[in-house]
C-alpha positions in Angstrom: 5.5 1.5 -3.7 1.9 -0.1 -2.8 0.7 -1.8 0.0 -2.4 -3.4 0.8 -3.9 -3.3 4.1 -5.9 -6.2 5.3 -8.7 -5.0 8.2 -9.8 -8.1 10.8 -11.7 -8.8 13.8 -8.5 -8.9 15.9 -5.9 -7.9 13.5 -4.8 -5.6 11.1 -2.1 -6.9 8.1 0.1 -4.5 5.7 1.7 -6.0 2.7 4.1 -4.0 0.7 4.9 -4.2 -2.6 7.2 -3.0 -5.5 4.9 -3.3 -8.7 1.5 -2.1 -9.3 0.7 -5.6 -11.3 2.1 -7.8 -7.9 0.3 -5.8 -5.7 -3.1 -6.3 -8.0 -3.1 -10.0 -8.7 -2.4 -10.4 -4.6 -5.3 -7.7 -4.0 -7.8 -9.9 -6.0 -7.2 -13.2 -4.0 -7.3 -12.0 -0.4 -10.8 -12.4 1.0 -12.1 -9.6 3.6 -12.0 -5.7 4.2 -8.8 -5.2 2.2 -7.1 -1.5 1.0 -4.9 -0.7 -2.1 -2.7 1.8 -1.5 -0.2 3.7 -3.9 2.5 5.1 -1.6 4.3 8.3 -3.4 7.1 9.9 -1.8 7.9 13.4 -2.7 11.7 14.4 -2.1 12.0 18.1 -3.8 13.9 19.0 -1.2 14.3 22.5 -3.3 10.9 23.4 -2.3 11.0 23.1 1.1 12.3 26.2 3.1 14.9 26.5 5.7 
């Protein structure tokens, strides 16, 4: 999952995308202070101790 966070004076907006391509295309078109983040989920329960 890819997330774009956009900060403005009075707002914070978050946009979620399934693909890197879609996120980067949208990222280029957004003006202002913006952050592009890749979210990686780690779900290996064999490594979790009980």
